[in-house]
Predicted model as a PDB file, atoms N, CA, C, CB and O in Angstrom, pLDDT in the B-factor column:
MODEL        1                                                                  
ATOM      1  N   UNK A   1       0.844  -1.174   0.000  1.00 82.00           N  
ATOM      2  CA  UNK A   1       0.000   0.000   0.000  1.00 82.00           C  
ATOM      3  C   UNK A   1       0.895   1.245   0.000  1.00 82.00           C  
ATOM      4  CB  UNK A   1      -0.963  -0.006   1.224  1.00 82.00           C  
ATOM      5  O   UNK A   1       1.936   1.267   0.656  1.00 82.00           O  
ATOM      6  N   UNK A   2       0.495   2.241  -0.713  1.00 91.00           N  
ATOM      7  CA  UNK A   2       1.278   3.474  -0.831  1.00 91.00           C  
ATOM      8  C   UNK A   2       1.292   4.208   0.514  1.00 91.00           C  
ATOM      9  CB  UNK A   2       0.698   4.393  -1.950  1.00 91.00           C  
ATOM     10  O   UNK A   2       0.252   4.305   1.166  1.00 91.00           O  
ATOM     11  N   UNK A   3       2.452   4.729   0.943  1.00 88.00           N  
ATOM     12  CA  UNK A   3       2.549   5.389   2.260  1.00 88.00           C  
ATOM     13  C   UNK A   3       1.614   6.590   2.413  1.00 88.00           C  
ATOM     14  CB  UNK A   3       3.973   5.841   2.498  1.00 88.00           C  
ATOM     15  O   UNK A   3       1.087   6.827   3.500  1.00 88.00           O  
ATOM     16  N   UNK A   4       1.404   7.346   1.337  1.00 93.00           N  
ATOM     17  CA  UNK A   4       0.512   8.501   1.448  1.00 93.00           C  
ATOM     18  C   UNK A   4      -0.944   8.076   1.615  1.00 93.00           C  
ATOM     19  CB  UNK A   4       0.652   9.395   0.219  1.00 93.00           C  
ATOM     20  O   UNK A   4      -1.722   8.771   2.268  1.00 93.00           O  
ATOM     21  N   UNK A   5      -1.312   6.950   1.036  1.00 95.00           N  
ATOM     22  CA  UNK A   5      -2.660   6.428   1.213  1.00 95.00           C  
ATOM     23  C   UNK A   5      -2.861   5.979   2.658  1.00 95.00           C  
ATOM     24  CB  UNK A   5      -2.925   5.260   0.240  1.00 95.00           C  
ATOM     25  O   UNK A   5      -3.907   6.237   3.254  1.00 95.00           O  
ATOM     26  N   UNK A   6      -1.866   5.313   3.210  1.00 92.00           N  
ATOM     27  CA  UNK A   6      -1.933   4.889   4.612  1.00 92.00           C  
ATOM     28  C   UNK A   6      -2.036   6.119   5.511  1.00 92.00           C  
ATOM     29  CB  UNK A   6      -0.689   4.031   4.997  1.00 92.00           C  
ATOM     30  O   UNK A   6      -2.814   6.131   6.465  1.00 92.00           O  
ATOM     31  N   UNK A   7      -1.254   7.151   5.206  1.00 95.00           N  
ATOM     32  CA  UNK A   7      -1.292   8.376   6.006  1.00 95.00           C  
ATOM     33  C   UNK A   7      -2.675   9.027   5.956  1.00 95.00           C  
ATOM     34  CB  UNK A   7      -0.227   9.366   5.515  1.00 95.00           C  
ATOM     35  O   UNK A   7      -3.232   9.392   6.992  1.00 95.00           O  
ATOM     36  N   UNK A   8      -3.213   9.168   4.776  1.00 96.00           N  
ATOM     37  CA  UNK A   8      -4.519   9.803   4.631  1.00 96.00           C  
ATOM     38  C   UNK A   8      -5.637   9.013   5.280  1.00 96.00           C  
ATOM     39  CB  UNK A   8      -4.830  10.000   3.183  1.00 96.00           C  
ATOM     40  O   UNK A   8      -6.490   9.574   5.969  1.00 96.00           O  
ATOM     41  N   UNK A   9      -5.628   7.711   5.058  1.00 97.00           N  
ATOM     42  CA  UNK A   9      -6.688   6.877   5.641  1.00 97.00           C  
ATOM     43  C   UNK A   9      -6.604   6.832   7.166  1.00 97.00           C  
ATOM     44  CB  UNK A   9      -6.610   5.458   5.080  1.00 97.00           C  
ATOM     45  O   UNK A   9      -7.624   6.912   7.852  1.00 97.00           O  
ATOM     46  N   UNK A  10      -5.394   6.704   7.689  1.00 96.00           N  
ATOM     47  CA  UNK A  10      -5.267   6.639   9.147  1.00 96.00           C  
ATOM     48  C   UNK A  10      -5.618   7.981   9.787  1.00 96.00           C  
ATOM     49  CB  UNK A  10      -3.840   6.222   9.542  1.00 96.00           C  
ATOM     50  O   UNK A  10      -6.221   8.009  10.860  1.00 96.00           O  
ATOM     51  N   UNK A  11      -5.249   9.096   9.144  1.00 97.00           N  
ATOM     52  CA  UNK A  11      -5.644  10.411   9.657  1.00 97.00           C  
ATOM     53  C   UNK A  11      -7.164  10.546   9.667  1.00 97.00           C  
ATOM     54  CB  UNK A  11      -5.013  11.536   8.810  1.00 97.00           C  
ATOM     55  O   UNK A  11      -7.746  11.014  10.646  1.00 97.00           O  
ATOM     56  N   UNK A  12      -7.800  10.135   8.573  1.00 98.00           N  
ATOM     57  CA  UNK A  12      -9.258  10.249   8.476  1.00 98.00           C  
ATOM     58  C   UNK A  12      -9.947   9.385   9.527  1.00 98.00           C  
ATOM     59  CB  UNK A  12      -9.733   9.848   7.073  1.00 98.00           C  
ATOM     60  O   UNK A  12     -10.867   9.842  10.205  1.00 98.00           O  
ATOM     61  N   UNK A  13      -9.505   8.144   9.659  1.00 98.00           N  
ATOM     62  CA  UNK A  13     -10.122   7.243  10.636  1.00 98.00           C  
ATOM     63  C   UNK A  13      -9.896   7.758  12.059  1.00 98.00           C  
ATOM     64  CB  UNK A  13      -9.556   5.811  10.487  1.00 98.00           C  
ATOM     65  O   UNK A  13     -10.806   7.727  12.887  1.00 98.00           O  
ATOM     66  N   UNK A  14      -8.688   8.227  12.334  1.00 98.00           N  
ATOM     67  CA  UNK A  14      -8.396   8.756  13.664  1.00 98.00           C  
ATOM     68  C   UNK A  14      -9.232   9.981  13.991  1.00 98.00           C  
ATOM     69  CB  UNK A  14      -6.930   9.097  13.776  1.00 98.00           C  
ATOM     70  O   UNK A  14      -9.781  10.088  15.088  1.00 98.00           O  
ATOM     71  N   UNK A  15      -9.330  10.914  13.035  1.00 98.00           N  
ATOM     72  CA  UNK A  15     -10.094  12.134  13.278  1.00 98.00           C  
ATOM     73  C   UNK A  15     -11.579  11.840  13.449  1.00 98.00           C  
ATOM     74  CB  UNK A  15      -9.888  13.121  12.137  1.00 98.00           C  
ATOM     75  O   UNK A  15     -12.203  12.315  14.398  1.00 98.00           O  
ATOM     76  N   UNK A  16     -12.141  11.065  12.542  1.00 98.00           N  
ATOM     77  CA  UNK A  16     -13.578  10.774  12.612  1.00 98.00           C  
ATOM     78  C   UNK A  16     -13.896   9.943  13.862  1.00 98.00           C  
ATOM     79  CB  UNK A  16     -14.046  10.025  11.334  1.00 98.00           C  
ATOM     80  O   UNK A  16     -14.887  10.196  14.547  1.00 98.00           O  
ATOM     81  N   UNK A  17     -13.053   8.960  14.148  1.00 98.00           N  
ATOM     82  CA  UNK A  17     -13.273   8.158  15.353  1.00 98.00           C  
ATOM     83  C   UNK A  17     -13.202   8.994  16.619  1.00 98.00           C  
ATOM     84  CB  UNK A  17     -12.259   7.037  15.428  1.00 98.00           C  
ATOM     85  O   UNK A  17     -14.025   8.837  17.520  1.00 98.00           O  
ATOM     86  N   UNK A  18     -12.218   9.883  16.687  1.00 98.00           N  
ATOM     87  CA  UNK A  18     -12.100  10.756  17.856  1.00 98.00           C  
ATOM     88  C   UNK A  18     -13.257  11.730  17.967  1.00 98.00           C  
ATOM     89  CB  UNK A  18     -10.800  11.522  17.803  1.00 98.00           C  
ATOM     90  O   UNK A  18     -13.756  11.983  19.064  1.00 98.00           O  
ATOM     91  N   UNK A  19     -13.691  12.282  16.832  1.00 98.00           N  
ATOM     92  CA  UNK A  19     -14.823  13.206  16.843  1.00 98.00           C  
ATOM     93  C   UNK A  19     -16.099  12.498  17.295  1.00 98.00           C  
ATOM     94  CB  UNK A  19     -15.025  13.824  15.450  1.00 98.00           C  
ATOM     95  O   UNK A  19     -16.893  13.055  18.053  1.00 98.00           O  
ATOM     96  N   UNK A  20     -16.287  11.273  16.827  1.00 98.00           N  
ATOM     97  CA  UNK A  20     -17.465  10.505  17.265  1.00 98.00           C  
ATOM     98  C   UNK A  20     -17.391  10.187  18.756  1.00 98.00           C  
ATOM     99  CB  UNK A  20     -17.590   9.199  16.456  1.00 98.00           C  
ATOM    100  O   UNK A  20     -18.401  10.237  19.458  1.00 98.00           O  
ATOM    101  N   UNK A  21     -16.205   9.863  19.232  1.00 98.00           N  
ATOM    102  CA  UNK A  21     -16.049   9.589  20.663  1.00 98.00           C  
ATOM    103  C   UNK A  21     -16.363  10.851  21.471  1.00 98.00           C  
ATOM    104  CB  UNK A  21     -14.610   9.087  20.975  1.00 98.00           C  
ATOM    105  O   UNK A  21     -17.037  10.776  22.499  1.00 98.00           O  
ATOM    106  N   UNK A  22     -15.878  12.004  21.013  1.00 98.00           N  
ATOM    107  CA  UNK A  22     -16.184  13.264  21.688  1.00 98.00           C  
ATOM    108  C   UNK A  22     -17.669  13.578  21.652  1.00 98.00           C  
ATOM    109  CB  UNK A  22     -15.405  14.400  21.058  1.00 98.00           C  
ATOM    110  O   UNK A  22     -18.232  14.057  22.636  1.00 98.00           O  
ATOM    111  N   UNK A  23     -18.305  13.309  20.512  1.00 98.00           N  
ATOM    112  CA  UNK A  23     -19.747  13.534  20.381  1.00 98.00           C  
ATOM    113  C   UNK A  23     -20.520  12.681  21.375  1.00 98.00           C  
ATOM    114  CB  UNK A  23     -20.213  13.229  18.952  1.00 98.00           C  
ATOM    115  O   UNK A  23     -21.387  13.180  22.092  1.00 98.00           O  
ATOM    116  N   UNK A  24     -20.201  11.389  21.413  1.00 98.00           N  
ATOM    117  CA  UNK A  24     -20.954  10.502  22.295  1.00 98.00           C  
ATOM    118  C   UNK A  24     -20.662  10.764  23.768  1.00 98.00           C  
ATOM    119  CB  UNK A  24     -20.644   9.061  21.964  1.00 98.00           C  
ATOM    120  O   UNK A  24     -21.536  10.585  24.616  1.00 98.00           O  
ATOM    121  N   UNK A  25     -19.446  11.185  24.072  1.00 97.00           N  
ATOM    122  CA  UNK A  25     -19.134  11.552  25.457  1.00 97.00           C  
ATOM    123  C   UNK A  25     -19.940  12.784  25.857  1.00 97.00           C  
ATOM    124  CB  UNK A  25     -17.613  11.818  25.632  1.00 97.00           C  
ATOM    125  O   UNK A  25     -20.484  12.839  26.960  1.00 97.00           O  
ATOM    126  N   UNK A  26     -20.019  13.765  24.970  1.00 97.00           N  
ATOM    127  CA  UNK A  26     -20.814  14.956  25.254  1.00 97.00           C  
ATOM    128  C   UNK A  26     -22.281  14.592  25.430  1.00 97.00           C  
ATOM    129  CB  UNK A  26     -20.656  15.990  24.135  1.00 97.00           C  
ATOM    130  O   UNK A  26     -22.937  15.083  26.349  1.00 97.00           O  
ATOM    131  N   UNK A  27     -22.799  13.736  24.557  1.00 97.00           N  
ATOM    132  CA  UNK A  27     -24.201  13.317  24.671  1.00 97.00           C  
ATOM    133  C   UNK A  27     -24.443  12.561  25.985  1.00 97.00           C  
ATOM    134  CB  UNK A  27     -24.595  12.430  23.467  1.00 97.00           C  
ATOM    135  O   UNK A  27     -25.482  12.728  26.624  1.00 97.00           O  
ATOM    136  N   UNK A  28     -23.478  11.736  26.374  1.00 97.00           N  
ATOM    137  CA  UNK A  28     -23.600  10.989  27.620  1.00 97.00           C  
ATOM    138  C   UNK A  28     -23.677  11.928  28.817  1.00 97.00           C  
ATOM    139  CB  UNK A  28     -22.425  10.026  27.781  1.00 97.00           C  
ATOM    140  O   UNK A  28     -24.384  11.662  29.788  1.00 97.00           O  
ATOM    141  N   UNK A  29     -22.935  13.035  28.731  1.00 96.00           N  
ATOM    142  CA  UNK A  29     -22.928  14.017  29.815  1.00 96.00           C  
ATOM    143  C   UNK A  29     -24.105  14.989  29.731  1.00 96.00           C  
ATOM    144  CB  UNK A  29     -21.626  14.792  29.799  1.00 96.00           C  
ATOM    145  O   UNK A  29     -24.245  15.873  30.575  1.00 96.00           O  
ATOM    146  N   UNK A  30     -24.949  14.823  28.709  1.00 95.00           N  
ATOM    147  CA  UNK A  30     -26.150  15.641  28.597  1.00 95.00           C  
ATOM    148  C   UNK A  30     -25.998  16.889  27.742  1.00 95.00           C  
ATOM    149  CB  UNK A  30     -26.589  16.040  29.942  1.00 95.00           C  
ATOM    150  O   UNK A  30     -26.884  17.744  27.749  1.00 95.00           O  
ATOM    151  N   UNK A  31     -24.907  17.018  27.009  1.00 95.00           N  
ATOM    152  CA  UNK A  31     -24.693  18.169  26.141  1.00 95.00           C  
ATOM    153  C   UNK A  31     -25.015  17.791  24.702  1.00 95.00           C  
ATOM    154  CB  UNK A  31     -23.242  18.685  26.258  1.00 95.00           C  
ATOM    155  O   UNK A  31     -24.647  16.712  24.238  1.00 95.00           O  
ATOM    156  N   UNK A  32     -25.707  18.691  23.994  1.00 94.00           N  
ATOM    157  CA  UNK A  32     -26.110  18.406  22.622  1.00 94.00           C  
ATOM    158  C   UNK A  32     -25.493  19.426  21.674  1.00 94.00           C  
ATOM    159  CB  UNK A  32     -27.644  18.409  22.492  1.00 94.00           C  
ATOM    160  O   UNK A  32     -25.835  20.607  21.735  1.00 94.00           O  
ATOM    161  N   UNK A  33     -24.578  18.985  20.786  1.00 93.00           N  
ATOM    162  CA  UNK A  33     -23.979  19.947  19.857  1.00 93.00           C  
ATOM    163  C   UNK A  33     -24.956  20.440  18.793  1.00 93.00           C  
ATOM    164  CB  UNK A  33     -22.780  19.327  19.185  1.00 93.00           C  
ATOM    165  O   UNK A  33     -24.678  21.432  18.119  1.00 93.00           O  
ATOM    166  N   UNK A  34     -26.080  19.776  18.632  1.00 93.00           N  
ATOM    167  CA  UNK A  34     -27.056  20.163  17.616  1.00 93.00           C  
ATOM    168  C   UNK A  34     -28.256  20.900  18.210  1.00 93.00           C  
ATOM    169  CB  UNK A  34     -27.532  18.936  16.867  1.00 93.00           C  
ATOM    170  O   UNK A  34     -29.269  21.084  17.536  1.00 93.00           O  
ATOM    171  N   UNK A  35     -28.144  21.319  19.462  1.00 91.00           N  
ATOM    172  CA  UNK A  35     -29.245  22.045  20.096  1.00 91.00           C  
ATOM    173  C   UNK A  35     -29.420  23.398  19.410  1.00 91.00           C  
ATOM    174  CB  UNK A  35     -28.985  22.232  21.622  1.00 91.00           C  
ATOM    175  O   UNK A  35     -28.469  23.972  18.879  1.00 91.00           O  
ATOM    176  N   UNK A  36     -30.657  23.892  19.433  1.00 89.00           N  
ATOM    177  CA  UNK A  36     -30.921  25.205  18.821  1.00 89.00           C  
ATOM    178  C   UNK A  36     -30.243  26.290  19.632  1.00 89.00           C  
ATOM    179  CB  UNK A  36     -32.444  25.481  18.721  1.00 89.00           C  
ATOM    180  O   UNK A  36     -30.218  26.244  20.862  1.00 89.00           O  
ATOM    181  N   UNK A  37     -29.695  27.265  18.930  1.00 85.00           N  
ATOM    182  CA  UNK A  37     -29.000  28.348  19.600  1.00 85.00           C  
ATOM    183  C   UNK A  37     -27.631  27.903  20.062  1.00 85.00           C  
ATOM    184  CB  UNK A  37     -29.811  28.857  20.774  1.00 85.00           C  
ATOM    185  O   UNK A  37     -27.294  26.720  20.006  1.00 85.00           O  
ATOM    186  N   UNK A  38     -26.867  28.839  20.509  1.00 86.00           N  
ATOM    187  CA  UNK A  38     -25.527  28.537  20.997  1.00 86.00           C  
ATOM    188  C   UNK A  38     -25.449  28.861  22.477  1.00 86.00           C  
ATOM    189  CB  UNK A  38     -24.456  29.324  20.208  1.00 86.00           C  
ATOM    190  O   UNK A  38     -24.859  29.866  22.874  1.00 86.00           O  
ATOM    191  N   UNK A  39     -26.046  28.006  23.288  1.00 92.00           N  
ATOM    192  CA  UNK A  39     -25.893  28.189  24.722  1.00 92.00           C  
ATOM    193  C   UNK A  39     -24.602  27.522  25.168  1.00 92.00           C  
ATOM    194  CB  UNK A  39     -27.109  27.614  25.494  1.00 92.00           C  
ATOM    195  O   UNK A  39     -23.913  26.897  24.362  1.00 92.00           O  
ATOM    196  N   UNK A  40     -24.279  27.649  26.424  1.00 93.00           N  
ATOM    197  CA  UNK A  40     -23.023  27.117  26.938  1.00 93.00           C  
ATOM    198  C   UNK A  40     -22.881  25.618  26.754  1.00 93.00           C  
ATOM    199  CB  UNK A  40     -22.892  27.449  28.383  1.00 93.00           C  
ATOM    200  O   UNK A  40     -21.789  25.125  26.472  1.00 93.00           O  
ATOM    201  N   UNK A  41     -23.981  24.888  26.913  1.00 94.00           N  
ATOM    202  CA  UNK A  41     -23.935  23.431  26.796  1.00 94.00           C  
ATOM    203  C   UNK A  41     -23.607  23.001  25.373  1.00 94.00           C  
ATOM    204  CB  UNK A  41     -25.265  22.819  27.233  1.00 94.00           C  
ATOM    205  O   UNK A  41     -22.821  22.075  25.170  1.00 94.00           O  
ATOM    206  N   UNK A  42     -24.204  23.666  24.386  1.00 95.00           N  
ATOM    207  CA  UNK A  42     -23.923  23.266  23.008  1.00 95.00           C  
ATOM    208  C   UNK A  42     -22.505  23.651  22.603  1.00 95.00           C  
ATOM    209  CB  UNK A  42     -24.934  23.903  22.052  1.00 95.00           C  
ATOM    210  O   UNK A  42     -21.869  22.934  21.831  1.00 95.00           O  
ATOM    211  N   UNK A  43     -22.005  24.763  23.108  1.00 95.00           N  
ATOM    212  CA  UNK A  43     -20.618  25.150  22.810  1.00 95.00           C  
ATOM    213  C   UNK A  43     -19.651  24.140  23.428  1.00 95.00           C  
ATOM    214  CB  UNK A  43     -20.317  26.583  23.339  1.00 95.00           C  
ATOM    215  O   UNK A  43     -18.653  23.777  22.804  1.00 95.00           O  
ATOM    216  N   UNK A  44     -19.936  23.687  24.642  1.00 96.00           N  
ATOM    217  CA  UNK A  44     -19.101  22.649  25.266  1.00 96.00           C  
ATOM    218  C   UNK A  44     -19.136  21.360  24.457  1.00 96.00           C  
ATOM    219  CB  UNK A  44     -19.566  22.376  26.705  1.00 96.00           C  
ATOM    220  O   UNK A  44     -18.111  20.696  24.300  1.00 96.00           O  
ATOM    221  N   UNK A  45     -20.295  21.006  23.950  1.00 96.00           N  
ATOM    222  CA  UNK A  45     -20.422  19.790  23.148  1.00 96.00           C  
ATOM    223  C   UNK A  45     -19.636  19.917  21.849  1.00 96.00           C  
ATOM    224  CB  UNK A  45     -21.900  19.493  22.847  1.00 96.00           C  
ATOM    225  O   UNK A  45     -18.958  18.973  21.441  1.00 96.00           O  
ATOM    226  N   UNK A  46     -19.720  21.071  21.199  1.00 96.00           N  
ATOM    227  CA  UNK A  46     -18.963  21.293  19.971  1.00 96.00           C  
ATOM    228  C   UNK A  46     -17.466  21.235  20.248  1.00 96.00           C  
ATOM    229  CB  UNK A  46     -19.336  22.643  19.343  1.00 96.00           C  
ATOM    230  O   UNK A  46     -16.703  20.680  19.457  1.00 96.00           O  
ATOM    231  N   UNK A  47     -17.049  21.812  21.375  1.00 97.00           N  
ATOM    232  CA  UNK A  47     -15.632  21.753  21.756  1.00 97.00           C  
ATOM    233  C   UNK A  47     -15.197  20.313  22.020  1.00 97.00           C  
ATOM    234  CB  UNK A  47     -15.373  22.619  23.004  1.00 97.00           C  
ATOM    235  O   UNK A  47     -14.076  19.935  21.680  1.00 97.00           O  
ATOM    236  N   UNK A  48     -16.070  19.509  22.622  1.00 97.00           N  
ATOM    237  CA  UNK A  48     -15.744  18.101  22.884  1.00 97.00           C  
ATOM    238  C   UNK A  48     -15.551  17.345  21.582  1.00 97.00           C  
ATOM    239  CB  UNK A  48     -16.847  17.432  23.722  1.00 97.00           C  
ATOM    240  O   UNK A  48     -14.660  16.502  21.479  1.00 97.00           O  
ATOM    241  N   UNK A  49     -16.381  17.640  20.582  1.00 98.00           N  
ATOM    242  CA  UNK A  49     -16.242  16.987  19.280  1.00 98.00           C  
ATOM    243  C   UNK A  49     -14.909  17.387  18.643  1.00 98.00           C  
ATOM    244  CB  UNK A  49     -17.429  17.359  18.345  1.00 98.00           C  
ATOM    245  O   UNK A  49     -14.199  16.532  18.113  1.00 98.00           O  
ATOM    246  N   UNK A  50     -14.568  18.663  18.689  1.00 98.00           N  
ATOM    247  CA  UNK A  50     -13.304  19.132  18.128  1.00 98.00           C  
ATOM    248  C   UNK A  50     -12.098  18.560  18.846  1.00 98.00           C  
ATOM    249  CB  UNK A  50     -13.248  20.632  18.172  1.00 98.00           C  
ATOM    250  O   UNK A  50     -11.139  18.123  18.210  1.00 98.00           O  
ATOM    251  N   UNK A  51     -12.143  18.562  20.165  1.00 98.00           N  
ATOM    252  CA  UNK A  51     -11.031  17.992  20.934  1.00 98.00           C  
ATOM    253  C   UNK A  51     -10.886  16.497  20.682  1.00 98.00           C  
ATOM    254  CB  UNK A  51     -11.232  18.248  22.428  1.00 98.00           C  
ATOM    255  O   UNK A  51      -9.773  15.987  20.558  1.00 98.00           O  
ATOM    256  N   UNK A  52     -12.003  15.807  20.607  1.00 98.00           N  
ATOM    257  CA  UNK A  52     -11.962  14.371  20.316  1.00 98.00           C  
ATOM    258  C   UNK A  52     -11.347  14.108  18.953  1.00 98.00           C  
ATOM    259  CB  UNK A  52     -13.366  13.769  20.381  1.00 98.00           C  
ATOM    260  O   UNK A  52     -10.538  13.193  18.800  1.00 98.00           O  
ATOM    261  N   UNK A  53     -11.728  14.907  17.955  1.00 98.00           N  
ATOM    262  CA  UNK A  53     -11.155  14.757  16.622  1.00 98.00           C  
ATOM    263  C   UNK A  53      -9.661  14.998  16.615  1.00 98.00           C  
ATOM    264  CB  UNK A  53     -11.826  15.701  15.656  1.00 98.00           C  
ATOM    265  O   UNK A  53      -8.912  14.262  15.973  1.00 98.00           O  
ATOM    266  N   UNK A  54      -9.223  16.024  17.325  1.00 98.00           N  
ATOM    267  CA  UNK A  54      -7.790  16.304  17.414  1.00 98.00           C  
ATOM    268  C   UNK A  54      -7.022  15.205  18.129  1.00 98.00           C  
ATOM    269  CB  UNK A  54      -7.566  17.616  18.120  1.00 98.00           C  
ATOM    270  O   UNK A  54      -5.915  14.844  17.729  1.00 98.00           O  
ATOM    271  N   UNK A  55      -7.614  14.679  19.184  1.00 98.00           N  
ATOM    272  CA  UNK A  55      -6.951  13.594  19.909  1.00 98.00           C  
ATOM    273  C   UNK A  55      -6.897  12.324  19.067  1.00 98.00           C  
ATOM    274  CB  UNK A  55      -7.672  13.317  21.232  1.00 98.00           C  
ATOM    275  O   UNK A  55      -5.906  11.595  19.105  1.00 98.00           O  
ATOM    276  N   UNK A  56      -7.954  12.058  18.312  1.00 98.00           N  
ATOM    277  CA  UNK A  56      -7.955  10.896  17.418  1.00 98.00           C  
ATOM    278  C   UNK A  56      -6.908  11.033  16.325  1.00 98.00           C  
ATOM    279  CB  UNK A  56      -9.334  10.707  16.792  1.00 98.00           C  
ATOM    280  O   UNK A  56      -6.230  10.065  15.982  1.00 98.00           O  
ATOM    281  N   UNK A  57      -6.778  12.236  15.779  1.00 98.00           N  
ATOM    282  CA  UNK A  57      -5.756  12.492  14.764  1.00 98.00           C  
ATOM    283  C   UNK A  57      -4.365  12.300  15.346  1.00 98.00           C  
ATOM    284  CB  UNK A  57      -5.901  13.912  14.195  1.00 98.00           C  
ATOM    285  O   UNK A  57      -3.501  11.699  14.707  1.00 98.00           O  
ATOM    286  N   UNK A  58      -4.143  12.803  16.549  1.00 98.00           N  
ATOM    287  CA  UNK A  58      -2.855  12.612  17.214  1.00 98.00           C  
ATOM    288  C   UNK A  58      -2.556  11.146  17.463  1.00 98.00           C  
ATOM    289  CB  UNK A  58      -2.824  13.367  18.524  1.00 98.00           C  
ATOM    290  O   UNK A  58      -1.419  10.704  17.303  1.00 98.00           O  
ATOM    291  N   UNK A  59      -3.577  10.387  17.855  1.00 97.00           N  
ATOM    292  CA  UNK A  59      -3.396   8.956  18.089  1.00 97.00           C  
ATOM    293  C   UNK A  59      -3.039   8.233  16.796  1.00 97.00           C  
ATOM    294  CB  UNK A  59      -4.663   8.349  18.698  1.00 97.00           C  
ATOM    295  O   UNK A  59      -2.209   7.323  16.800  1.00 97.00           O  
ATOM    296  N   UNK A  60      -3.659   8.633  15.698  1.00 97.00           N  
ATOM    297  CA  UNK A  60      -3.359   8.006  14.404  1.00 97.00           C  
ATOM    298  C   UNK A  60      -1.915   8.287  14.005  1.00 97.00           C  
ATOM    299  CB  UNK A  60      -4.328   8.518  13.308  1.00 97.00           C  
ATOM    300  O   UNK A  60      -1.225   7.408  13.486  1.00 97.00           O  
ATOM    301  N   UNK A  61      -1.465   9.501  14.245  1.00 96.00           N  
ATOM    302  CA  UNK A  61      -0.082   9.847  13.894  1.00 96.00           C  
ATOM    303  C   UNK A  61       0.919   9.125  14.793  1.00 96.00           C  
ATOM    304  CB  UNK A  61       0.128  11.363  13.993  1.00 96.00           C  
ATOM    305  O   UNK A  61       1.973   8.701  14.319  1.00 96.00           O  
ATOM    306  N   UNK A  62       0.606   8.978  16.084  1.00 96.00           N  
ATOM    307  CA  UNK A  62       1.484   8.204  16.970  1.00 96.00           C  
ATOM    308  C   UNK A  62       1.535   6.744  16.532  1.00 96.00           C  
ATOM    309  CB  UNK A  62       1.004   8.302  18.435  1.00 96.00           C  
ATOM    310  O   UNK A  62       2.592   6.115  16.584  1.00 96.00           O  
ATOM    311  N   UNK A  63       0.394   6.203  16.101  1.00 95.00           N  
ATOM    312  CA  UNK A  63       0.345   4.826  15.616  1.00 95.00           C  
ATOM    313  C   UNK A  63       1.251   4.658  14.398  1.00 95.00           C  
ATOM    314  CB  UNK A  63      -1.104   4.424  15.267  1.00 95.00           C  
ATOM    315  O   UNK A  63       1.996   3.684  14.300  1.00 95.00           O  
ATOM    316  N   UNK A  64       1.182   5.615  13.471  1.00 93.00           N  
ATOM    317  CA  UNK A  64       2.021   5.524  12.264  1.00 93.00           C  
ATOM    318  C   UNK A  64       3.503   5.612  12.623  1.00 93.00           C  
ATOM    319  CB  UNK A  64       1.653   6.641  11.263  1.00 93.00           C  
ATOM    320  O   UNK A  64       4.315   4.880  12.058  1.00 93.00           O  
ATOM    321  N   UNK A  65       3.870   6.505  13.562  1.00 93.00           N  
ATOM    322  CA  UNK A  65       5.280   6.614  13.980  1.00 93.00           C  
ATOM    323  C   UNK A  65       5.752   5.323  14.631  1.00 93.00           C  
ATOM    324  CB  UNK A  65       5.469   7.794  14.956  1.00 93.00           C  
ATOM    325  O   UNK A  65       6.866   4.870  14.368  1.00 93.00           O  
ATOM    326  N   UNK A  66       4.920   4.727  15.476  1.00 93.00           N  
ATOM    327  CA  UNK A  66       5.296   3.468  16.136  1.00 93.00           C  
ATOM    328  C   UNK A  66       5.422   2.348  15.112  1.00 93.00           C  
ATOM    329  CB  UNK A  66       4.258   3.085  17.216  1.00 93.00           C  
ATOM    330  O   UNK A  66       6.319   1.510  15.208  1.00 93.00           O  
ATOM    331  N   UNK A  67       4.531   2.337  14.141  1.00 89.00           N  
ATOM    332  CA  UNK A  67       4.579   1.330  13.079  1.00 89.00           C  
ATOM    333  C   UNK A  67       5.852   1.485  12.256  1.00 89.00           C  
ATOM    334  CB  UNK A  67       3.340   1.439  12.171  1.00 89.00           C  
ATOM    335  O   UNK A  67       6.496   0.501  11.893  1.00 89.00           O  
ATOM    336  N   UNK A  68       6.203   2.736  11.969  1.00 87.00           N  
ATOM    337  CA  UNK A  68       7.421   2.999  11.196  1.00 87.00           C  
ATOM    338  C   UNK A  68       8.668   2.642  12.000  1.00 87.00           C  
ATOM    339  CB  UNK A  68       7.475   4.474  10.768  1.00 87.00           C  
ATOM    340  O   UNK A  68       9.620   2.089  11.450  1.00 87.00           O  
ATOM    341  N   UNK A  69       8.671   2.952  13.296  1.00 84.00           N  
ATOM    342  CA  UNK A  69       9.817   2.628  14.144  1.00 84.00           C  
ATOM    343  C   UNK A  69      10.009   1.116  14.224  1.00 84.00           C  
ATOM    344  CB  UNK A  69       9.633   3.222  15.556  1.00 84.00           C  
ATOM    345  O   UNK A  69      11.142   0.635  14.216  1.00 84.00           O  
ATOM    346  N   UNK A  70       8.918   0.369  14.302  1.00 81.00           N  
ATOM    347  CA  UNK A  70       8.999  -1.085  14.338  1.00 81.00           C  
ATOM    348  C   UNK A  70       9.556  -1.641  13.038  1.00 81.00           C  
ATOM    349  CB  UNK A  70       7.631  -1.684  14.617  1.00 81.00           C  
ATOM    350  O   UNK A  70      10.298  -2.624  13.037  1.00 81.00           O  
ATOM    351  N   UNK A  71       9.191  -1.004  11.931  1.00 81.00           N  
ATOM    352  CA  UNK A  71       9.689  -1.439  10.631  1.00 81.00           C  
ATOM    353  C   UNK A  71      11.166  -1.095  10.472  1.00 81.00           C  
ATOM    354  CB  UNK A  71       8.872  -0.798   9.504  1.00 81.00           C  
ATOM    355  O   UNK A  71      11.917  -1.841   9.845  1.00 81.00           O  
ATOM    356  N   UNK A  72      11.583   0.046  11.046  1.00 79.00           N  
ATOM    357  CA  UNK A  72      12.983   0.454  10.948  1.00 79.00           C  
ATOM    358  C   UNK A  72      13.914  -0.447  11.753  1.00 79.00           C  
ATOM    359  CB  UNK A  72      13.135   1.884  11.414  1.00 79.00           C  
ATOM    360  O   UNK A  72      15.093  -0.575  11.422  1.00 79.00           O  
ATOM    361  N   UNK A  73      13.394  -1.072  12.807  1.00 80.00           N  
ATOM    362  CA  UNK A  73      14.232  -1.935  13.645  1.00 80.00           C  
ATOM    363  C   UNK A  73      14.514  -3.282  13.009  1.00 80.00           C  
ATOM    364  CB  UNK A  73      13.578  -2.146  14.980  1.00 80.00           C  
ATOM    365  O   UNK A  73      15.420  -3.994  13.441  1.00 80.00           O  
ATOM    366  N   UNK A  74      13.764  -3.632  12.006  1.00 70.00           N  
ATOM    367  CA  UNK A  74      13.961  -4.941  11.364  1.00 70.00           C  
ATOM    368  C   UNK A  74      15.198  -4.970  10.530  1.00 70.00           C  
ATOM    369  CB  UNK A  74      12.778  -5.301  10.509  1.00 70.00           C  
ATOM    370  O   UNK A  74      15.510  -5.994   9.923  1.00 70.00           O  
TER     371      UNK A  74                                                      
ENDMDL                                                                          
END                                                                             
């Protein structure tokens, strides 16, 4: 598989997975990012989705670095 394809797919999966995790965590805590208006609860929920996406992206990049380091040791 081409390295750029692996990079793009892993970034996408990490970001979307993290954003979904942030969304569901916010929903579990009672915050709705799709609520009408921008009250404090919906802003917190939107921030949770963004933070989750960023953390998922970071996790995907750490996974790729660890995978590359393992390949370099061979």
